[in-house]
TILOMAR-40107 format. One record per residue (C-alpha): y, z, x. Coordinates in steps of 0.1 Angstrom, whole numbers, plus 5000, padded with zeros to 4 digits. Layout:
BEGIN
SITE  north    up  east
SITE      Y     Z     X
...
***
This chain:
BEGIN
SITE  north    up  east
SITE   6893  3408  8819
SITE   6913  3404  8851
SITE   6886  3417  8874
SITE   6905  3411  8907
SITE   6937  3430  8895
SITE   6927  3464  8909
SITE   6920  3449  8943
SITE   6953  3430  8943
SITE   6972  3461  8932
SITE   6956  3482  8959
SITE   6966  3456  8985
SITE   7001  3454  8971
SITE   7005  3492  8973
SITE   6993  3491  9010
SITE   7017  3463  9019
SITE   7047  3479  9002
SITE   7040  3512  9019
SITE   7038  3494  9052
SITE   7072  3477  9044
SITE   7088  3510  9036
SITE   7075  3525  9069
SITE   7088  3497  9090
SITE   7121  3494  9073
SITE   7127  3531  9080
SITE   7120  3525  9117
SITE   7143  3495  9121
SITE   7175  3515  9122
SITE   7161  3538  9150
SITE   7150  3509  9172
SITE   7170  3485  9194
SITE   7166  3451  9210
SITE   7132  3435  9211
SITE   7115  3463  9194
SITE   7139  3461  9164
SITE   7135  3423  9162
SITE   7097  3427  9162
SITE   7100  3451  9133
SITE   7122  3427  9114
SITE   7097  3399  9119
SITE   7068  3422  9108
SITE   7087  3431  9076
SITE   7095  3394  9069
SITE   7058  3386  9071
SITE   7049  3416  9049
SITE   7074  3406  9022
SITE   7059  3371  9021
SITE   7024  3387  9018
SITE   7036  3409  8989
SITE   7051  3379  8971
SITE   7018  3360  8975
SITE   6999  3390  8961
SITE   7022  3390  8930
SITE   7016  3353  8925
SITE   6978  3359  8926
SITE   6982  3388  8901
SITE   7001  3364  8877
SITE   6973  3338  8880
SITE   6947  3365  8874
SITE   6965  3378  8843
SITE   6965  3343  8827
SITE   6927  3345  8825
SITE   6927  3380  8811
SITE   6920  3389  8774
SITE   6949  3386  8751
SITE   6950  3423  8743
SITE   6954  3433  8779
SITE   6976  3404  8791
SITE   7010  3419  8780
SITE   7002  3453  8795
SITE   6992  3437  8828
SITE   7023  3416  8829
SITE   7044  3447  8824
SITE   7028  3462  8855
SITE   7035  3430  8875
SITE   7071  3432  8864
SITE   7074  3467  8877
SITE   7059  3456  8911
SITE   7084  3427  8912
SITE   7113  3452  8907
SITE   7099  3474  8934
SITE   7096  3445  8959
SITE   7131  3434  8951
SITE   7144  3469  8958
SITE   7126  3469  8991
SITE   7140  3435  9000
SITE   7175  3448  8993
SITE   7170  3478  9014
SITE   7155  3456  9042
SITE   7186  3433  9040
SITE   7209  3463  9042
SITE   7191  3478  9072
SITE   7191  3444  9090
SITE   7228  3441  9084
SITE   7235  3475  9098
SITE   7213  3467  9128
SITE   7233  3436  9135
SITE   7266  3454  9132
SITE   7253  3481  9156
SITE   7243  3455  9182
SITE   7276  3437  9179
SITE   7295  3470  9184
SITE   7274  3478  9215
SITE   7282  3444  9229
SITE   7320  3449  9223
SITE   7319  3484  9238
SITE   7302  3470  9269
SITE   7326  3441  9272
SITE   7356  3464  9268
SITE   7346  3483  9300
SITE   7351  3519  9285
SITE   7352  3548  9309
SITE   7321  3570  9314
SITE   7334  3598  9292
SITE   7343  3575  9264
SITE   7310  3558  9266
SITE   7292  3591  9265
SITE   7312  3602  9235
SITE   7306  3569  9217
SITE   7269  3571  9225
SITE   7268  3606  9211
SITE   7285  3595  9179
SITE   7261  3565  9176
SITE   7231  3586  9182
SITE   7242  3611  9156
SITE   7248  3584  9131
SITE   7214  3569  9139
SITE   7197  3603  9134
SITE   7215  3607  9100
SITE   7204  3572  9089
SITE   7169  3578  9102
SITE   7166  3611  9083
SITE   7179  3594  9051
SITE   7154  3565  9056
SITE   7125  3589  9061
SITE   7135  3609  9030
SITE   7137  3577  9010
SITE   7104  3565  9025
SITE   7087  3597  9015
SITE   7101  3594  8980
SITE   7088  3558  8978
SITE   7054  3568  8991
SITE   7052  3595  8964
SITE   7062  3570  8938
SITE   7036  3546  8951
SITE   7010  3573  8950
SITE   7019  3581  8915
SITE   7016  3544  8904
SITE   6983  3542  8922
SITE   6971  3573  8903
SITE   6982  3558  8870
SITE   6964  3526  8878
SITE   6932  3545  8885
SITE   6936  3565  8853
SITE   6941  3532  8834
SITE   6910  3517  8850
SITE   6889  3548  8842
SITE   6902  3547  8806
SITE   6893  3510  8803
SITE   6858  3516  8817
SITE   6852  3544  8792
SITE   6865  3522  8763
SITE   6842  3493  8774
SITE   6813  3517  8777
SITE   6819  3531  8742
SITE   6823  3496  8728
SITE   6789  3486  8743
SITE   6773  3518  8729
SITE   6787  3510  8694
SITE   6776  3474  8697
SITE   6740  3485  8706
SITE   6740  3509  8676
SITE   6754  3483  8653
SITE   6727  3458  8665
SITE   6700  3484  8659
SITE   6714  3492  8624
SITE   6714  3454  8616
SITE   6678  3451  8627
SITE   6668  3480  8606
SITE   6688  3467  8576
SITE   6672  3433  8580
SITE   6637  3448  8580
SITE   6645  3468  8549
SITE   6658  3437  8531
SITE   6627  3417  8540
SITE   6605  3445  8527
SITE   6625  3447  8494
SITE   6623  3409  8491
SITE   6585  3409  8495
SITE   6581  3436  8470
SITE   6604  3418  8445
SITE   6583  3386  8449
SITE   6551  3406  8445
SITE   6565  3423  8413
SITE   6576  3390  8399
SITE   6542  3375  8406
SITE   6525  3404  8389
SITE   6549  3401  8359
SITE   6542  3364  8354
SITE   6505  3369  8358
SITE   6506  3396  8331
SITE   6526  3374  8308
SITE   6502  3345  8313
SITE   6472  3368  8307
SITE   6488  3381  8274
SITE   6496  3346  8263
SITE   6460  3335  8270
SITE   6446  3365  8251
SITE   6469  3358  8221
SITE   6458  3321  8221
SITE   6421  3331  8223
SITE   6426  3356  8195
SITE   6444  3331  8172
SITE   6417  3305  8180
SITE   6389  3329  8172
SITE   6406  3340  8140
SITE   6411  3304  8128
SITE   6375  3294  8137
SITE   6360  3323  8117
SITE   6382  3315  8087
***
């Protein structure tokens, strides 16, 4: 059985939740803070990919009956990570466009009123995007929690199955021992009965021979 899979899955859930949280923050940050968040997400994505590779190696050593089910879970994790990468790429692109627009506005030398109006529009747009990201992040967190609960249920079910199998194995072993003792007892009794039978036959033959001899002698 893949003993390290639960640990890897827990780490993957933590990393993907961290990715979701930071991706949601990127659009509401600017400058160095935004770049730092992007670098953090890049590192987390690499860490998540490494965890998936470890899962795949672990599944190769698992039992044949569990291998396909574990691979199905890994495929779902890969789909989730790809979705997060796509969202991350989109948010990065929007951040780059916002930075370029800010530079153009600054270079154009807009009046104070126009700058304030543009700043208000930008802030409103950012708030809307942030709200959407937070809602999406909350949804992903709920989905991740649901997946984690399913994993825990699967582990609990597997533990119960293994425990029941061990109990049946001990019962079967006990039954086999008892059956072996009964067979040995029957074999001993069979040998004893056969010995008694042959001894009786020999005794009867001897008696008959003696009787015939005595009869012939007297005659």
